[in-house]
C-alpha positions in Angstrom: 0.9 -38.4 -69.0 2.6 -39.9 -66.0 6.1 -41.3 -66.2 4.9 -44.6 -64.6 2.3 -46.6 -66.5 0.5 -49.3 -64.6 -1.6 -52.1 -66.1 -3.5 -54.5 -63.8 -6.0 -57.0 -64.9 -9.4 -56.4 -63.5 -11.0 -59.3 -61.7 -14.5 -60.3 -62.6 -17.2 -58.9 -60.3 -18.3 -62.3 -59.1 -14.8 -63.2 -58.0 -14.4 -59.9 -56.1 -17.8 -60.4 -54.4 -16.8 -64.0 -53.5 -13.5 -62.8 -52.1 -15.0 -60.2 -49.9 -17.7 -62.7 -48.7 -14.9 -65.1 -47.7 -13.1 -62.3 -45.8 -16.3 -61.3 -44.0 -17.0 -64.9 -43.1 -13.5 -65.1 -41.8 -14.0 -62.1 -39.6 -17.2 -63.6 -38.2 -15.3 -66.8 -37.5 -12.5 -64.9 -35.7 -15.1 -63.0 -33.6 -16.8 -66.3 -32.6 -13.6 -68.0 -31.6 -12.8 -70.0 -34.7 -9.3 -68.7 -35.2 -7.9 -71.3 -37.6 -11.0 -71.3 -39.9 -11.2 -67.5 -39.7 -7.5 -67.0 -40.7 -7.9 -69.5 -43.6 -11.0 -67.8 -44.9 -9.4 -64.4 -44.7 -6.3 -65.7 -46.5 -8.4 -67.3 -49.2 -10.3 -64.0 -49.7 -7.1 -62.0 -49.9 -5.7 -64.5 -52.4 -8.8 -64.2 -54.6 -8.6 -60.4 -54.4 -5.0 -60.3 -55.7 -4.6 -58.5 -59.0 -1.7 -59.1 -61.4 -0.1 -56.7 -64.0 2.9 -54.7 -65.1 4.3 -51.4 -64.4 6.9 -49.4 -66.4 8.9 -46.4 -65.1 9.8 -44.4 -68.2 12.0 -42.0 -66.4 14.2 -44.7 -64.7 13.9 -47.1 -67.7 12.7 -49.9 -65.5 9.7 -52.3 -65.4 8.3 -54.8 -63.1 5.6 -57.5 -62.9 3.3 -56.7 -60.1 0.9 -58.2 -57.6 -1.6 -55.8 -56.1 -3.8 -56.3 -53.0 -6.0 -53.4 -51.7 -3.8 -50.9 -53.5 -0.5 -52.2 -52.1 1.7 -53.1 -55.0 4.8 -55.4 -54.9 7.3 -56.5 -57.5 11.0 -56.2 -58.3 12.2 -53.5 -60.7 14.2 -54.8 -63.6 16.1 -52.8 -66.3 14.1 -52.2 -69.5 15.2 -54.4 -72.4 16.1 -52.7 -75.7 12.5 -52.6 -77.1 12.2 -52.7 -80.9 8.5 -51.6 -81.3 5.2 -51.4 -79.6 2.3 -53.5 -81.1 -1.3 -52.4 -80.7 -3.6 -55.2 -81.5 -7.2 -56.3 -81.1 -8.1 -59.6 -79.6 -10.8 -61.3 -77.6 -10.8 -62.0 -73.9 -12.8 -65.0 -72.7 -13.9 -65.4 -69.1 -15.4 -68.7 -68.0 -17.6 -69.0 -64.9 -18.2 -72.5 -63.6 -20.8 -73.6 -61.0 -20.9 -77.3 -60.2 -22.6 -78.6 -63.3 -23.0 -75.4 -65.4 -20.5 -73.3 -67.3 -20.8 -70.0 -69.1 -18.2 -68.2 -71.2 -18.4 -64.6 -72.0 -16.2 -63.0 -74.7 -15.3 -59.3 -75.2 -13.0 -57.5 -77.6 -10.0 -55.8 -76.1 -6.9 -54.0 -77.3 -3.5 -54.9 -76.0 -0.2 -53.1 -76.1 2.8 -55.3 -76.3 6.4 -54.1 -76.2 8.6 -56.4 -78.3 12.3 -57.1 -77.8 14.8 -59.8 -79.0 12.8 -60.3 -82.2 9.8 -62.2 -80.8 9.7 -61.7 -77.0 7.2 -59.3 -75.6 5.8 -57.9 -72.4 2.1 -56.8 -72.2 2.0 -53.4 -70.6 -1.5 -52.1 -71.3 -5.0 -53.3 -71.9 -8.1 -51.3 -72.9 -11.3 -51.4 -74.9 -10.8 -47.9 -76.3 -8.8 -47.7 -79.5 -8.0 -44.0 -79.1 -6.7 -44.6 -75.5 -4.5 -47.4 -76.8 -2.9 -45.3 -79.5 -2.4 -42.4 -77.0 -0.4 -44.7 -74.7 1.4 -46.3 -77.7 2.5 -42.8 -78.8 3.7 -42.1 -75.3 5.9 -45.3 -75.5 7.1 -44.3 -78.9 8.3 -40.9 -77.7 9.7 -42.1 -74.4 11.5 -45.2 -75.8 12.2 -44.0 -79.3 10.5 -47.0 -81.0 8.0 -47.6 -83.8 4.3 -48.5 -83.5 2.8 -51.5 -85.3 -1.0 -51.0 -85.8 -2.4 -54.6 -85.8 -6.0 -53.6 -84.9 -7.2 -54.2 -88.5 -6.7 -57.2 -90.8 -3.9 -55.3 -92.6 -1.0 -54.4 -90.3 0.8 -51.1 -90.8 3.7 -49.2 -89.3 3.0 -45.7 -87.9 
């Protein structure tokens, strides 16, 4: 496993398609002489295509909150707090799509890995829909940071 673990939230497909459509429209505007509108449309497309997440460097004991656009990642490294444990828990993720007068919400089960410090503060470092993958990453955190794992994927929580 790598010494740098990166988690970025995936954007919905509709949002990504809309972002690329705006950028394409912006390029068409630039080509036809509409410089201001073209730049605005491209900027909006890039803004919609920005992904957010977290990255942890286990070797250097640092983490950062990141913004990623087209594979270019930015964010300031901070020293890792003294983590107490890693929590693996199941939750639901809702995504709402709105179009003028209609609205649809889809829900899916996901598993989050939170690293807790200072009793109740946490940082979400990983998200997946695969329980085995979640515990594999949690075990990596356990070994690298010398902390315990709290399994909160079932109704009854248990320490591993």
